[in-house]
C-alpha positions as CSV (number, residue, x, y, z in Angstrom):
1,M,79.3,73.7,93.1
2,N,82.0,75.7,94.7
3,S,83.2,78.9,92.8
4,P,86.9,79.1,92.2
5,Q,88.9,81.4,94.6
6,P,90.7,84.1,92.8
7,K,94.4,83.6,92.6
8,E,96.5,86.0,94.5
9,S,98.3,88.3,91.9
10,M,102.2,88.2,91.7
11,E,102.2,91.7,93.0
12,N,100.4,90.8,96.2
13,T,103.1,88.1,97.1
14,L,106.1,90.2,96.6
15,Y,107.7,92.9,98.6
16,Q,110.1,95.8,97.6
17,L,112.4,97.1,100.3
18,V,115.0,100.2,100.2
19,V,118.0,98.7,101.9
20,F,120.3,101.1,103.9
21,T,123.3,100.7,106.4
22,L,124.0,102.0,110.0
23,S,127.0,100.9,111.6
24,E,127.6,98.0,109.3
25,Q,124.1,96.5,110.1
26,R,121.6,96.5,107.2
27,Y,118.1,97.9,107.6
28,A,115.2,98.5,105.4
29,L,112.0,100.5,104.7
30,C,109.2,99.4,102.4
31,L,109.8,101.1,99.1
32,G,106.2,102.6,99.1
33,A,107.1,104.8,102.1
34,V,110.3,106.1,100.4
35,E,110.0,109.3,98.5
36,R,113.6,109.7,97.5
37,V,117.2,109.4,98.6
38,F,119.7,112.2,98.3
39,P,123.1,113.2,99.5
40,F,123.6,114.5,103.0
41,A,122.6,118.2,103.3
42,E,123.0,120.7,106.0
43,V,120.8,120.2,108.9
44,T,119.3,123.4,110.7
45,H,118.9,122.8,114.5
46,L,115.2,122.8,115.6
47,P,114.9,124.3,119.1
48,Q,112.5,122.2,121.4
49,A,112.5,119.3,119.0
50,P,112.5,115.7,120.6
51,E,115.9,114.3,121.2
52,V,115.6,111.9,118.4
53,V,115.1,114.9,115.8
54,L,118.4,116.4,114.8
55,G,116.8,119.3,113.0
56,V,115.1,120.2,109.7
57,V,116.4,120.3,106.0
58,N,114.7,122.2,103.0
59,V,113.9,119.7,100.4
60,R,112.7,121.6,97.2
61,G,111.1,124.2,99.4
62,R,109.5,121.8,101.9
63,I,110.9,121.8,105.6
64,I,111.3,118.0,106.7
65,P,112.4,116.9,110.1
66,V,115.5,114.6,110.1
67,V,115.3,111.8,112.5
68,D,118.4,110.2,113.9
69,I,117.9,106.6,113.7
70,R,121.0,105.8,115.6
71,K,119.5,107.4,118.8
72,R,116.1,105.6,118.4
73,L,118.1,102.3,118.0
74,R,120.7,103.1,120.7
75,L,123.5,102.7,118.3
76,P,126.8,104.5,118.9
77,D,126.8,108.1,117.8
78,R,129.1,109.3,115.1
79,E,129.8,112.5,113.2
80,T,127.9,112.8,110.1
81,N,129.7,112.6,106.6
82,L,129.4,114.1,103.3
83,S,129.0,110.5,102.1
84,D,125.9,110.0,104.3
85,R,122.6,109.7,102.7
86,L,119.1,111.2,103.6
87,I,116.2,108.9,103.0
88,V,113.1,111.0,102.7
89,A,110.1,108.9,103.6
90,Q,106.4,109.3,104.3
91,T,104.4,108.2,107.5
92,S,100.5,108.4,107.8
93,R,101.2,111.7,109.7
94,R,104.4,113.5,108.1
95,T,107.3,113.3,105.9
96,V,110.7,112.7,107.6
97,A,114.4,112.3,106.5
98,L,116.4,109.6,108.0
99,I,120.2,109.7,108.1
100,A,121.8,106.5,106.8
101,D,125.5,105.7,106.3
102,A,124.8,104.3,102.9
103,V,121.8,103.1,100.7
104,S,122.5,99.9,98.9
105,G,119.3,100.0,96.6
106,V,116.0,97.9,96.4
107,V,115.7,94.3,97.2
108,E,112.5,92.4,96.2
109,G,111.4,89.0,97.4
110,S,108.4,86.9,98.5
111,K,106.3,87.9,101.2
112,D,106.4,84.2,102.4
113,E,110.1,85.0,103.2
114,L,109.5,87.6,105.7
115,I,109.6,86.9,109.5
116,A,107.3,89.0,111.7
117,A,109.2,90.8,114.5
118,E,106.7,89.4,117.2
119,T,107.9,85.7,116.3
120,I,111.5,86.6,117.1
121,L,111.1,88.8,119.9
122,P,107.9,90.3,121.0
123,G,108.0,94.1,121.9
124,L,110.3,95.3,119.1
125,E,108.6,98.3,118.5
126,Y,110.3,99.8,115.6
127,V,110.9,96.8,113.7
128,E,108.3,95.3,111.6
129,G,110.1,92.0,110.5
130,V,113.1,90.5,109.2
131,T,114.0,89.0,105.8
132,K,116.9,86.7,105.0
133,L,118.9,87.3,102.0
134,E,121.7,85.2,100.4
135,D,124.2,87.6,102.0
136,G,122.5,88.1,105.6
137,M,119.5,89.4,107.3
138,I,117.9,92.7,107.1
139,L,115.8,94.4,109.7
140,I,112.7,96.0,108.2
141,H,111.6,99.1,110.2
142,N,108.0,100.2,110.9
143,L,108.2,104.1,110.2
144,E,104.7,104.6,111.6
145,K,106.0,103.6,115.1
146,F,109.2,105.5,114.8
147,L,108.1,108.6,116.8
148,S,106.0,108.2,119.9
149,L,102.7,110.1,120.3
150,E,104.5,112.4,122.6
151,E,107.4,113.0,120.2
152,E,104.9,113.8,117.4
153,K,103.3,116.3,119.6
154,T,106.6,117.9,120.6
155,L,107.8,118.0,117.1
156,D,104.6,119.8,116.0
157,R,105.0,122.5,118.5
158,A,108.8,122.8,117.5
159,L,107.9,123.2,113.8
160,K,105.2,125.9,114.6
161,Q,107.8,128.0,116.5
162,P,108.9,131.1,114.6
């Protein structure tokens, strides 16, 4: 007699994403990676940092590198505004802050609705997948692949400078 297969719990079939906007396009990060969102703060320049790193911010006594997503995604540059948001998120190697034009909140959906990036266009390094909502699509970023290994090493050296 076959033993019954355990049913997948509802938690394992849902995803939660923090949705943010850059140049009127919506993007997302997995909620589990996001530590907090706060208003834009002054960024201190970090000499010898990779080009994609704008500098660092002090968040409750922690010095956190600020990554310019626009540069990584080859979006047009724009001046930062006081209305911008910093998304503090955790990778397996470090905590980073990402600048977003706006953060619209958290969306939840079924993992069955997610479309893997490889099925759309192989080689999308920074995009983990896409989800479709009633009001459009959202590109889901893979924060683990956001900085290359060389950029990680360069950032480590820059952060250790006096």
